[in-house]
N, C-alpha and C positions, 0 to 999 in steps of 0.2 A: 669738629676734628680733624685736622690733615689727614691724605688720603700718604701712608707710607712707600706707598708704590711709588719709585722715580722710574723715567726713563731719561736721562742725558743725550741727545744727539750732537757728534761733531757734524759741520759737513761744512761745504765751501768748494774752493773749486777747483780742482786738480793744483798739485805741486806745492799748497797752501799749508800742509804742514801737518794734514787731521793726521794719522798712524801714529807720530813720535806725540803728537796730542794729546792725542785718545789712553793711549798707552800710562803716559803720568799721571793723568787725571783716572785712570783704572787701577793704578798701585798708590793712589791717594788713596780712595776707597775701598783698597784692598776685593775689589771685582772684574767682573771679562767686559770683553767687548762682543756684541754684534756689529760682523763687519757688514757695510752698508753697500757694497759697493760690486755692482753685478758683472763685472771680469774679473775679481779677485775669489769666486765660485768654483772658479775650472782651473782643476790642475794640472792643466796641462800648460795653461799659458803666467805665465811666471814676470821675467826679465820686465815686456809691453802692460800690463798693470803695473806695474810698481809698489807689487807685493810687500807685507811683510817680513823681513828678514826671520830666517831660522832664530836667532837672536831674537829678535825682538817680539816671535811668537811662544815665544819661553819664558818669555816676563811675565806676560798676563797671560790666563783662558780667552781665548777667540772662539766663534761661531760662525761659521758660515765661509768658510775659505779653507780651498782644497774637497771642496766637500762636493763638486761636480765632474763629469767631466764637458769636453765641449761637444759630443756627441751627444747629447741630453737637452731637449728644448725646455725651460725654465722661462715662469713668467713672475709679473710679481704679484699677479693673487695664490702663486706656490709661497713666493717667500713671506708674504704677510703670514699663509697658514702656519709655518713653521719656525718662521717669528715668535708669532703669539704664544705656542706653544714652549720656545725656551721661557718666554716673558714669564714664561706662569709656574711653569717651575721653578728658577729663579726668586721668584720670588712666594711661593709655597714654603722652599728654604730659606729665606734672607731678606724678607719680609721690609724692612727699615733699610734695608744697604740697595741706592740704585745701580740699575746698569746702565755699560758706555754701547749706545749705538751709532758708530762712526763712518761717515762714506758719501759720496760723491754725486750717487744715484739717487736723485729728488722724488723721482718716482717711487723706490722702491719704499724711501723713507715714509714718505706719505700713505703709501697702503698698513704701514706700521702702524705708523701715530694718528691717523685720521681715517683708515679707513679706504679700499678698495674702491674704485669710482662702480658703482652698479651700471655697467652699461647691458642694451639689448641684445638679446637672443640675435643671430647674422647668420644669414641665410649664407650656406655652403656653399652654393654658386659664387654667392659673392666670392667670397674668400679663395676658392680656385682660380675665376678669372684675373686677379690682383696677383697671385702667382703668378699662374701664367702670362701677364704682361713683364713681371718681378724678371722671370728666363728671359724670355724674349727679347727686354726692351731699356733692363736695365734698370739699378737703383736709381738714375738720373731722373727715369719719367715716373717713379713712385715721389718725388723729391718735390719735381714740377704741379706733379697733382697736389699731392699734400697744402703745395706753397702758397694758392690759385685758392684753394678752395675752407683751409682753414689756416690763415696766414699767424693767428696767435700762439696756434699749438704746434704750424714749423720753427717756428721760433724759438721752443724751448726744449723739441723733440731731439734725440741723438739724433743726424741728418744721415748715418753712415747706418745705423738699422731696420733692414729693410722689415722687420717681424714688429715696429714702434710702428712706420711708417704704414705698411697694409693696415695693421689694427684702427690705425684713425680712420681710414680711406674704406676701409668697409662697414663701420660706424656709420661713417659719412654717406656713402650709396644706401645703405638700408635706413637710415631714418629720416635723410632730407637735413640734417640740422647738424652744427660744428660738434668734433671733436670736446671741441673748450666747451658746449655748450655744457658735457653730460661732466665735466673736471669739477665743473661750477656748483659746489654742493656742500651742502653742512657733512662736519667730521662726524664718523661714527663715533657716540660714547664710547672711551677706555673705563677699565678701570686701574689703569697707572696714567698719573701725569706726566708731561714732559715739559723738559726744558732743554730748549734749543738754542743752541751757542754756534754761531756763521763764524768761518773765521775768515782773514783776509789780510789785502796787504794790498799795497800801491801799487796800478796795473805794469808801472815800468819794471819795478822788481820781481812781483810774478812772472810774467814773462820772461823773465830772466831765468825767474829757477826751472822755469818749463824745457824755455831752450839748452841749456846747463843738466838737465833730465835724461832727456834723449839724447846728448850726445853721449850720455854718462850709460845709457843703454846700449848706448851702438859699441863701444868698449866694451860693457860686461857680454857682449855677444844675442844678443838682440835677433842681427839675422840670423844667424844658427838656429835658432827658437823660432823664428819663424818660416826658414830654411825645412825644418822637422813638421812644421803643420801645412809645410804645404798643397799637399795631399789630399784636406778636408777643405780648403782653401773660400770654401762655397758653400760652408756651415756659419749658424745666425752666430755665434760664439765671433768668429771671427771676424763678424762687419763689424771692423772698432779702428782707430784713430793707432796706431803702431804698425798695423797687421795687415792692412789691404793697402797702402804705400810700398812695405816692402813685399808684398806679391807683385803689385806690378812692378819692379826693378825687375823680381827671377822674371817674370813676364818677357822680361825686356822693351819693357812700355815706358821706361824711364834710366836716368842713372840713376845710382847710389846717391851721390850726393844732391838729385832732386826728392829722393825718394828721403832723403834725412830732411832736407827743407821742408820738406807735405810735413810729416809728423809734428816738425814744430808748427807749423801756419794751423793746421788743425785741432794741434792740442790747446792753442790759445784761444780758440772759437769755440771749440770743447767747454774751455773755462771758461768764457764770457756767459757761452748758455747756462749755463752750470749757475752762474752769480743772477745771472737771470729771473731762473726758473726760482731760488732762492731768497730773492729781494720778495718776493709774492709774497711771503710769509711773514708780516706782520709781529708775530711773536718770538721773531731768531734775536737774542743782543749777538750783535758783529764785537768781535776783538782782533788785536793781534797775537798771530802763534807768540809770541812772549808776553803775553798778558797773561802768563797760567793765575798767578795772585789774584786779580781782578774775576778771572771767571771764579776761582773757590769762591771770594766774597758774595757775588751772584747768587751761585749753588745755595749757599749756609741761607743770605734773606730769605729764600724760597724755602729753605725746612728741610734739608733736603740732608739724608748721611749723618 
C-alpha cells in the first residue's frame, strides 16, 4: 500500500525561483508551504533575505516565516522538531494532500526529511574556547581551522555563519574525527515519503539573476534595513550575506559600491555551495523553473495527490 503522506521538497540555489514555483505548486495541490530558508525565519530581516512579499504570503499558508526574532538562537535540531509537529498536524487533517517544503538551507531540509545528525556530547570548555577565539581572532580564524581540518564540510557549510563553523570544530576537537564523518549516516525513517525537486539554471543566467536581485534589494532599501540592525551586528542571525558586507561599509571599511559588489560575489559563492550540497542527494530530480508541467507529471507518477 502506498504511503499517503508526502512532502514535496523544492530546493536549489538562491535566486533560482523557488518561492514562486513553490507557491504555484501549493496552489495546484491546495496545500501549504513549510519554509526551509533559515534566514527568512527572522522578522527583522526582510529585504536582504528575499522573503516572499505580503501578496505572495497571502496566496497560500506559509509556516516558518517571520516566526523568530534575531535575538533568538535557533538550530536545525529545533527546526526538525517543530517542522515534524507541523507535518503531523497536516497529515492528521489532510492525509492524502501533500505538503510543500521550499528553501535553500540544505541542513534544515535534511534534518526534517532524513533526521538530524546524531552528534556526540561536547565538552563545554571546548565550545567556550572556540567562542573566545572567534571573539578575539574573528571569523577568518574559524574558517581557516575548518578548511584545514575538514575541507569536505568546509566546501558545503555557510562560511559566514560562525555558529555552524564552531559546531563543526567542537565536534572535531572532541572526537578527533571530522564533522563529515558524523554526517555520513543512514537516514532516520519517517512516516512520510519525500519527493525532491531541484530547480537549476544555466550558470551565467543564474549569476545574472543574482546580480539583478542584489541591485533590486538596494533600490528597495536594503541599506536602510541593515542600518536599523547595526547595533545588533554581532548576533548570529546577522552573520550572513547581504548584511555583513553593508555592516563593513557602515564601519568605513569599504565603499558602498565595493560592498554591493561583494554582496553579489558572496551570493554567487553561496549559490555554488548550495548546488554542491544538493547534488550530493541522488534522490533530487532537477528541472528548470519554467518546467512546471514536467514536475506535475513526475509527481503524479509517484502517486501523490
